[in-house]
C-alpha positions as CSV (number, residue, x, y, z in Angstrom):
1,M,-78.6,237.8,57.3
2,V,-81.7,236.2,59.8
3,L,-84.0,234.4,59.5
4,I,-87.0,234.2,60.9
5,S,-89.0,230.5,61.2
6,P,-87.6,229.4,58.0
7,P,-88.5,226.3,56.4
8,V,-87.3,223.5,57.1
9,S,-86.7,222.6,53.2
10,N,-87.0,223.1,50.2
11,A,-89.1,219.6,49.8
12,E,-91.1,221.5,52.7
13,L,-91.7,223.9,50.4
14,S,-92.5,222.5,47.3
15,D,-94.9,219.6,49.6
16,A,-97.0,222.6,51.2
17,K,-97.6,224.1,47.0
18,V,-95.3,227.0,47.8
19,L,-92.9,226.7,45.2
20,P,-94.5,225.7,42.0
21,T,-91.3,223.4,41.5
22,P,-89.2,221.6,42.9
23,L,-85.9,223.2,44.7
24,E,-82.9,221.6,45.1
25,E,-81.3,222.5,48.8
26,F,-79.5,225.2,49.0
27,N,-76.0,223.7,49.4
28,Y,-73.4,226.2,49.7
29,E,-71.5,227.1,53.6
30,P,-71.8,230.6,54.5
31,K,-68.8,233.0,55.1
32,F,-71.6,235.8,56.9
33,P,-72.9,235.5,60.7
34,I,-76.7,234.1,60.3
35,A,-79.2,233.6,63.0
36,V,-82.6,231.7,63.2
37,V,-85.4,232.7,65.3
38,A,-87.5,230.2,65.6
39,T,-90.7,228.8,68.2
40,P,-88.0,226.4,70.5
41,E,-90.9,223.5,68.4
42,H,-89.5,224.5,65.0
43,A,-85.6,225.0,66.1
44,D,-86.1,221.6,67.0
45,R,-86.8,220.1,63.5
46,L,-84.4,222.4,62.1
47,R,-81.7,220.5,64.5
48,E,-83.0,217.5,63.2
49,S,-83.4,218.0,59.5
50,N,-82.3,221.8,58.3
51,R,-78.5,221.2,57.3
52,I,-77.0,224.5,58.1
53,C,-79.0,224.0,61.7
54,Q,-76.7,220.9,61.9
55,N,-73.8,221.7,61.2
56,G,-73.0,225.0,64.1
57,N,-72.5,227.7,61.9
58,V,-75.5,229.0,63.1
59,D,-76.8,230.6,65.6
60,I,-81.0,229.2,67.3
61,I,-82.7,231.7,69.5
62,T,-85.3,230.7,70.4
63,V,-88.4,232.5,71.3
64,K,-91.4,232.0,73.1
65,D,-93.8,233.9,69.6
66,L,-92.8,235.5,66.5
67,D,-94.3,238.4,67.0
68,E,-93.6,239.5,70.6
69,Q,-90.9,242.6,71.8
70,Q,-88.6,240.0,72.9
71,T,-88.4,238.4,69.6
72,L,-86.0,241.8,68.0
73,V,-84.7,242.6,71.7
74,E,-82.9,239.0,70.8
75,V,-81.6,240.4,67.9
76,E,-81.0,243.3,68.5
77,L,-78.6,240.9,71.2
78,W,-77.1,239.2,68.2
79,M,-76.5,241.4,66.8
80,D,-74.6,243.2,69.9
81,K,-72.4,240.6,70.3
82,L,-71.7,240.5,66.6
83,G,-70.2,244.3,66.7
84,I,-72.9,245.2,64.1
């Protein structure tokens, strides 16, 4: 699974009025590969405040700009590393 610039928390989405009602934080442990693609600033926020990005089970791919071709290249390299 590749998450591109995910929110730091569900509370952040509720505060921004993206979700109609509050949503509990996810409390499961993934049993599959996950990569998070984010800018360096957003990646730092995720490492500080997002539980799943703190435990080391998620690969964090930092890119300068999410709209660049390099973003796709980085995701392809990650998938190659996994053998996909």
